[in-house]
Phi, psi and omega in degrees: 000137175237128178250142176232160175143193178232201176291358186245276184284157181223140173208133179230154174213154186208147170255097192275134181295315184300312181299320180290327177295322177294320177293324178298317177302314179301312190277320181291327177277351181068037179290128179273094182260129182298136178296134183200163175305142178078355178267115187284166171295178179298148174304145180286143178094171181276136176243149172293139177283111180250019183298336180290352180289336181232150177285168187299318181295320179293319179295321179298314180291322177298322178296324178290326182275338187300317184301322180290325176296315178299316180298318177298317180295321178298314180299317179299314185291319180295323180299318180289320184297323178273353183053057192270035178289145179300148181302134179089353180285135177297127185297323181294319177295320180295320179293324176295318177295322178298317178296323178293320176300320179298318180294334177286345181252317185228110180216065176293159006266345185280331179060050176294336177298338181253019183299328179281355178230075190300327179293317178292325177298317178296321179296316181295317180298326185280330192224357183299313181299319178294324178295323177296318179297318178300315182296317181297323179286316185293331184271355182305319180295347185252005179286157185306324182286344184268330183195175177289168177307145182300314172270123183295130185304317183297322179293317179299313180302311184297318183286327175297315180293321178297317180296318179298317180295319181297323181268358179057049177232165175296146178296340176293348178280352184277129173211153178178169179204162176224132173264110188265131185241141179271074182237169186289142169076182176267112186211138175197157177210152168270126184250348177193162178306120179082006185232126176240151162246140183206159174282159174302320181296324178293321179291328183276338180278126189302312183291318179294318179299319178297317179296317179300310184296319178301315181292323177300308184290320180295318181292326178293313181290333181275352183284000000 
């Protein structure tokens, strides 16, 4: 996770291992998941075809179950990225609850969290660890030592200040985050007030990045 800002505005973005491992399971197994809001494009780059690890019926059922798993993981990750604990809540207690929420979604190697969805459980057991390895390798070019932040600091600062001025609020009222995915093409969506998911290409493209940031800040202030 990378946070930017001053004593006032805040914006963070992250290339999360868990989210990419779930996408890897979808794409490497060739799960046919219906296109829907919040469901990203295919992971960028060539993947080994691992569809032979599961039979056709199991893959079909796993594809039906995958979107709800993905949605749960997105909600969990966005909650942490915005640090959305209620005011006055002890941070240590909140972090323990956050970790427990994570275990309800991702709990290798047995995956008891998916016991009620056995096809998805089989998919997770077969490829989650490999998906984590893929994610760790794929994100290396985007780590701080490899290049500047994906969202340019100056652009984030300028748009945060513009949003605050437009809404006539203190710049300290600005908060937001982006979950950045290594997926094909320029793609992004707002998934909750102040929270975007976007492709690396969208974050790197000046016009798309500006649109993402504007929507992040506007949705946060409008909530």
